[in-house]
C-alpha positions in Angstrom: 23.0 11.8 -28.7 21.5 8.5 -30.0 18.4 8.7 -32.2 15.1 8.0 -30.5 13.8 4.5 -31.4 10.6 4.7 -29.4 7.4 6.9 -29.5 5.3 8.1 -26.7 1.5 7.6 -27.0 -0.5 10.8 -27.2 -2.0 12.1 -24.0 -5.6 11.1 -23.7 -8.4 12.2 -21.4 -9.2 9.8 -18.6 -11.3 6.9 -19.9 -11.1 7.9 -23.5 -8.9 5.0 -24.6 -11.7 2.6 -23.8 -14.0 4.1 -26.4 -11.4 5.1 -29.0 -10.4 2.9 -32.0 -7.9 0.8 -30.1 -7.6 -3.0 -30.8 -8.8 -4.0 -27.3 -11.3 -6.6 -26.6 -13.8 -4.6 -24.5 -16.1 -7.6 -24.1 -13.2 -9.4 -22.3 -12.6 -6.4 -20.1 -16.2 -6.2 -19.1 -16.2 -9.9 -18.2 -13.0 -9.4 -16.1 -14.5 -6.4 -14.3 -17.7 -8.3 -13.6 -15.7 -11.2 -12.2 -13.7 -8.9 -10.0 -16.8 -7.3 -8.7 -18.4 -10.6 -7.8 -15.3 -11.9 -6.1 -15.2 -8.6 -4.0 -18.8 -9.2 -3.0 -18.0 -12.8 -1.9 -15.0 -11.5 0.1 -17.1 -8.9 1.8 -19.8 -11.4 2.6 -17.1 -13.8 4.0 -15.7 -10.9 6.2 -19.2 -10.3 7.6 -19.8 -14.0 8.3 -16.4 -14.2 10.0 -17.2 -11.2 12.1 -20.6 -12.6 13.0 -19.0 -16.0 14.1 -15.9 -14.7 15.8 -17.1 -11.4 17.2 -14.0 -9.7 15.7 -13.7 -7.5 12.6 -11.5 -8.4 9.7 -8.4 -6.8 11.2 -9.1 -8.6 14.5 -9.4 -11.9 12.7 -6.1 -11.4 10.9 -4.4 -10.5 14.2 -5.9 -13.6 15.9 -4.7 -15.7 13.0 -1.2 -14.3 13.3 -1.2 -14.9 17.1 -2.4 -18.5 16.6 0.3 -19.1 13.9 3.1 -17.7 16.1 2.1 -19.6 19.2 
Protein backbone atom coordinates (compact mmCIF):
# COMPACT_ATOMS: atom_id res chain seq x y z
CA UNK A 1 0.00 0.00 0.00
CA UNK A 2 1.24 3.51 -0.83
CA UNK A 3 2.31 5.75 2.08
CA UNK A 4 -0.15 8.37 3.21
CA UNK A 5 0.88 11.84 2.01
CA UNK A 6 -1.97 13.75 3.61
CA UNK A 7 -3.13 14.36 7.16
CA UNK A 8 -6.61 14.70 8.51
CA UNK A 9 -7.39 17.64 10.76
CA UNK A 10 -8.27 16.73 14.32
CA UNK A 11 -11.96 16.54 15.16
CA UNK A 12 -13.17 19.72 16.84
CA UNK A 13 -16.33 20.65 18.65
CA UNK A 14 -18.84 22.66 16.63
CA UNK A 15 -17.78 26.31 16.43
CA UNK A 16 -14.48 25.76 18.20
CA UNK A 17 -12.33 26.47 15.16
CA UNK A 18 -13.58 30.08 15.04
CA UNK A 19 -12.03 30.76 18.43
CA UNK A 20 -8.95 28.56 18.21
CA UNK A 21 -5.56 29.76 17.04
CA UNK A 22 -6.25 29.38 13.32
CA UNK A 23 -4.92 31.92 10.82
CA UNK A 24 -8.40 33.09 9.80
CA UNK A 25 -9.39 36.69 9.47
CA UNK A 26 -12.40 36.72 11.77
CA UNK A 27 -13.04 40.41 11.08
CA UNK A 28 -13.60 39.59 7.41
CA UNK A 29 -15.89 36.70 8.37
CA UNK A 30 -17.93 39.01 10.57
CA UNK A 31 -18.26 41.51 7.73
CA UNK A 32 -19.37 38.81 5.30
CA UNK A 33 -21.96 37.46 7.73
CA UNK A 34 -23.25 40.98 8.39
CA UNK A 35 -23.58 41.57 4.63
CA UNK A 36 -25.38 38.24 4.16
CA UNK A 37 -27.83 39.13 6.90
CA UNK A 38 -28.55 42.54 5.43
CA UNK A 39 -29.07 41.12 1.93
CA UNK A 40 -31.46 38.53 3.38
CA UNK A 41 -33.44 41.30 5.08
CA UNK A 42 -33.67 43.23 1.79
CA UNK A 43 -34.83 40.08 -0.01
CA UNK A 44 -37.48 39.42 2.63
CA UNK A 45 -38.71 43.01 2.39
CA UNK A 46 -38.83 42.72 -1.42
CA UNK A 47 -40.91 39.54 -1.10
CA UNK A 48 -43.34 41.34 1.23
CA UNK A 49 -43.66 44.32 -1.12
CA UNK A 50 -44.15 42.00 -4.09
CA UNK A 51 -46.87 40.13 -2.21
CA UNK A 52 -48.54 43.41 -1.26
CA UNK A 53 -48.51 44.63 -4.88
CA UNK A 54 -49.46 41.40 -6.65
CA UNK A 55 -51.57 39.68 -4.03
CA UNK A 56 -49.55 36.47 -4.47
CA UNK A 57 -46.91 35.07 -2.15
CA UNK A 58 -43.31 34.46 -3.27
CA UNK A 59 -44.12 31.03 -4.74
CA UNK A 60 -47.14 32.46 -6.58
CA UNK A 61 -44.96 35.24 -8.00
CA UNK A 62 -42.42 32.73 -9.30
CA UNK A 63 -45.18 30.62 -10.87
CA UNK A 64 -46.70 33.73 -12.50
CA UNK A 65 -43.27 34.69 -13.84
CA UNK A 66 -42.75 31.22 -15.31
CA UNK A 67 -46.22 31.26 -16.89
CA UNK A 68 -45.52 34.70 -18.36
CA UNK A 69 -42.16 33.56 -19.69
CA UNK A 70 -43.57 30.39 -21.28
CA UNK A 71 -46.51 32.15 -22.94
